[in-house]
C-alpha positions as CSV (number, residue, x, y, z in Angstrom):
1,M,-94.0,-91.7,14.0
2,L,-91.6,-89.4,15.8
3,V,-89.9,-86.9,13.6
4,L,-86.9,-85.1,15.1
5,A,-86.1,-81.7,13.8
6,F,-82.4,-80.7,13.6
7,P,-81.3,-77.2,13.4
8,A,-79.8,-76.2,10.0
9,V,-76.0,-76.1,10.1
10,A,-74.8,-72.7,9.0
11,Q,-72.4,-72.9,6.1
12,G,-69.9,-70.2,5.3
13,P,-69.3,-68.9,1.8
14,V,-67.9,-71.4,-0.6
15,A,-64.5,-70.4,-1.9
16,P,-64.4,-69.9,-5.7
17,T,-62.5,-72.5,-7.7
18,L,-59.4,-70.9,-9.0
19,P,-58.4,-71.7,-12.6
20,V,-55.3,-73.9,-12.9
21,A,-52.5,-72.0,-14.5
22,T,-51.5,-73.4,-17.8
23,P,-47.7,-73.5,-18.3
24,A,-46.5,-71.4,-21.2
25,P,-45.5,-73.5,-24.2
26,S,-41.8,-74.0,-24.4
27,L,-40.0,-72.2,-27.2
28,P,-38.5,-74.3,-30.0
29,R,-34.7,-74.7,-30.1
30,V,-32.4,-75.5,-33.0
31,V,-29.0,-77.3,-32.6
32,L,-26.2,-76.3,-35.0
33,E,-23.6,-79.0,-35.0
34,T,-20.5,-77.2,-36.4
35,G,-16.9,-78.1,-37.1
36,A,-16.0,-76.0,-34.0
37,G,-18.7,-77.4,-31.6
38,R,-22.3,-77.3,-30.8
39,I,-24.5,-74.2,-30.7
40,V,-28.1,-74.2,-29.4
41,I,-30.5,-71.4,-30.3
42,E,-33.9,-70.7,-28.8
43,L,-36.3,-69.0,-31.1
44,E,-38.8,-66.3,-30.1
45,T,-41.7,-67.6,-32.2
46,G,-44.2,-65.5,-30.2
47,K,-42.5,-62.2,-30.4
48,A,-40.9,-62.6,-33.9
49,P,-43.2,-65.1,-35.6
50,I,-42.3,-64.3,-39.2
51,T,-38.6,-64.3,-38.8
52,A,-38.5,-67.3,-36.5
53,A,-40.7,-69.3,-38.9
54,N,-38.4,-68.4,-41.8
55,F,-35.4,-69.8,-39.9
56,L,-37.2,-73.0,-39.1
57,K,-38.0,-73.5,-42.8
58,Y,-34.3,-73.4,-43.6
59,V,-33.7,-75.9,-40.8
60,D,-36.6,-78.2,-41.6
61,Q,-35.6,-78.3,-45.3
62,K,-32.0,-78.9,-44.4
63,K,-30.9,-75.8,-46.3
64,L,-28.3,-74.9,-43.7
65,D,-26.5,-78.2,-43.7
66,G,-23.1,-77.7,-45.2
67,T,-23.2,-73.9,-45.1
68,E,-20.5,-71.9,-43.3
69,F,-19.8,-69.1,-40.9
70,Y,-18.3,-67.1,-43.7
71,R,-18.0,-63.7,-42.0
72,A,-16.6,-62.6,-38.6
73,V,-16.5,-59.0,-37.5
74,K,-14.5,-58.3,-34.4
75,A,-14.5,-54.7,-33.3
76,A,-13.0,-55.3,-29.8
77,D,-12.6,-58.1,-27.3
78,H,-15.9,-59.9,-27.0
79,F,-17.6,-57.4,-29.2
80,G,-18.7,-58.0,-32.8
81,F,-20.7,-60.6,-34.6
82,V,-20.5,-63.7,-36.9
83,Q,-22.6,-64.4,-40.0
84,F,-23.7,-67.7,-41.6
85,G,-26.3,-68.9,-44.1
86,A,-26.9,-69.7,-47.8
87,N,-24.4,-67.0,-48.9
88,G,-26.2,-66.5,-52.2
89,A,-26.4,-70.2,-53.2
90,R,-29.6,-70.2,-55.3
91,Q,-30.6,-73.7,-54.5
92,R,-30.8,-72.9,-50.8
93,L,-32.8,-69.7,-51.1
94,L,-36.4,-69.3,-49.9
95,P,-38.6,-66.2,-50.7
96,P,-37.8,-63.0,-48.8
97,I,-40.0,-62.1,-45.7
98,A,-41.5,-59.1,-44.2
99,H,-39.2,-57.1,-41.8
100,E,-39.9,-57.4,-38.0
101,A,-38.2,-54.5,-36.4
102,T,-37.1,-54.6,-32.8
103,T,-39.5,-51.8,-32.1
104,Q,-42.2,-54.2,-33.1
105,T,-41.0,-57.3,-31.4
106,G,-39.4,-55.9,-28.2
107,L,-36.3,-58.0,-28.8
108,H,-32.8,-56.5,-28.8
109,H,-29.4,-57.3,-30.2
110,T,-27.8,-58.3,-26.9
111,D,-25.0,-60.8,-26.4
112,G,-26.0,-64.1,-28.1
113,E,-28.9,-62.7,-30.1
114,I,-29.6,-64.2,-33.5
115,S,-30.8,-61.8,-36.2
116,L,-31.7,-61.8,-39.9
117,A,-29.4,-59.8,-42.2
118,R,-31.0,-57.7,-45.0
119,L,-30.7,-54.9,-47.5
120,A,-33.9,-53.0,-47.9
121,P,-36.8,-53.9,-45.6
122,G,-38.5,-57.0,-46.8
123,T,-35.4,-58.5,-48.5
124,G,-34.2,-60.7,-45.7
125,R,-33.9,-64.4,-46.5
126,S,-31.1,-66.7,-45.6
127,E,-28.2,-64.8,-43.9
128,F,-28.1,-64.8,-40.1
129,T,-25.9,-63.1,-37.6
130,I,-25.1,-63.8,-33.9
131,S,-24.2,-60.8,-31.8
132,V,-21.2,-61.0,-29.5
133,G,-21.6,-58.4,-26.8
134,D,-24.3,-55.7,-26.7
135,Q,-25.1,-54.6,-30.2
136,T,-28.3,-52.6,-29.5
137,R,-26.8,-49.3,-30.5
138,S,-25.8,-50.5,-33.9
139,L,-28.3,-53.2,-34.9
140,D,-31.6,-52.3,-33.2
141,A,-34.2,-50.1,-34.9
142,G,-34.0,-46.4,-34.2
143,Q,-30.2,-46.3,-34.1
144,G,-29.6,-45.1,-37.7
145,Q,-28.6,-48.6,-39.0
146,P,-29.2,-49.2,-41.9
147,A,-30.0,-45.8,-43.4
148,D,-33.7,-46.5,-43.2
149,N,-33.4,-46.6,-39.3
150,L,-35.4,-49.8,-39.0
151,G,-32.5,-52.0,-37.8
152,Y,-32.3,-55.7,-38.2
153,A,-34.8,-58.5,-37.2
154,A,-33.7,-60.2,-33.9
155,F,-35.6,-63.4,-33.4
156,G,-33.8,-65.7,-30.8
157,H,-30.8,-66.2,-28.7
158,V,-28.0,-68.6,-28.0
159,V,-28.6,-70.8,-24.9
160,E,-25.6,-73.1,-25.3
161,G,-22.3,-72.7,-27.1
162,M,-21.5,-69.0,-26.9
163,D,-17.9,-70.1,-26.4
164,V,-18.1,-71.6,-29.9
165,V,-19.5,-68.4,-31.3
166,V,-16.8,-66.3,-29.7
167,G,-14.1,-68.7,-31.0
168,I,-15.4,-68.3,-34.5
169,M,-15.3,-64.5,-34.2
170,D,-11.8,-64.6,-32.7
171,A,-10.3,-66.9,-35.4
172,P,-7.8,-65.3,-37.9
173,A,-9.4,-63.4,-40.8
174,S,-7.8,-63.0,-44.2
175,P,-6.8,-59.4,-45.0
176,T,-7.6,-59.8,-48.7
177,A,-10.3,-62.5,-49.2
178,T,-13.9,-61.4,-49.9
179,Q,-17.3,-63.0,-50.2
180,R,-18.9,-62.1,-53.5
181,G,-16.7,-59.0,-53.6
182,A,-17.7,-57.9,-50.0
183,F,-16.5,-58.2,-46.4
184,R,-12.8,-57.7,-47.1
185,G,-10.9,-58.3,-43.8
186,E,-13.9,-60.1,-42.3
187,V,-13.6,-63.5,-44.0
188,P,-12.2,-66.3,-41.8
189,V,-9.0,-68.0,-43.0
190,A,-10.7,-71.3,-42.1
191,P,-14.5,-70.9,-42.3
192,V,-16.4,-73.1,-39.8
193,K,-18.8,-75.4,-41.5
194,I,-22.3,-76.1,-40.2
195,L,-22.6,-79.9,-40.4
196,T,-26.3,-80.1,-39.5
197,A,-29.0,-77.8,-38.3
198,R,-31.9,-79.6,-36.6
199,R,-34.8,-78.9,-34.2
200,A,-33.9,-80.0,-30.7
201,A,-36.2,-82.7,-29.2
202,P,-38.9,-81.2,-27.0
């Protein structure tokens, strides 16, 4: 039997298999259907997990349905904030949560940022603000507000409907009305109602 010998074929180095990049999970969004229009908020569940999860509990339990934008602070044109939430209604309240300062999360109170209002650290529950204009110098940690210098807990931002937010801020405020004895001069004459608050479909 005739056996033919063939020279070995030189093979170059085999290129390593590169891992396939996994796309980052999308952030959850919440749709507020209001009497003035639609507002969509994207939540930073990775950077501010405690505060974002708290907001989603209010949404999932439908505790924001029927609440109002009961406060509007306009310091200048396109500069201020609006506030909404349970407004002290006991049946809507969930337990307070730990404070996530902006120095911890890396988030900032820029135009359209949503944040959790509070008194002392760890008392935040159900009252939420949306910044109009850059509020980093007054609402971020390290800026002397509140007196403890820990600021407020930013946890997401408006991705649709900032015109609605600005319209709420720009609407006439009563010079005499208050909310539970506070916010004189900052209470809208016609508060805008939140009809529903729901998670957006993925």
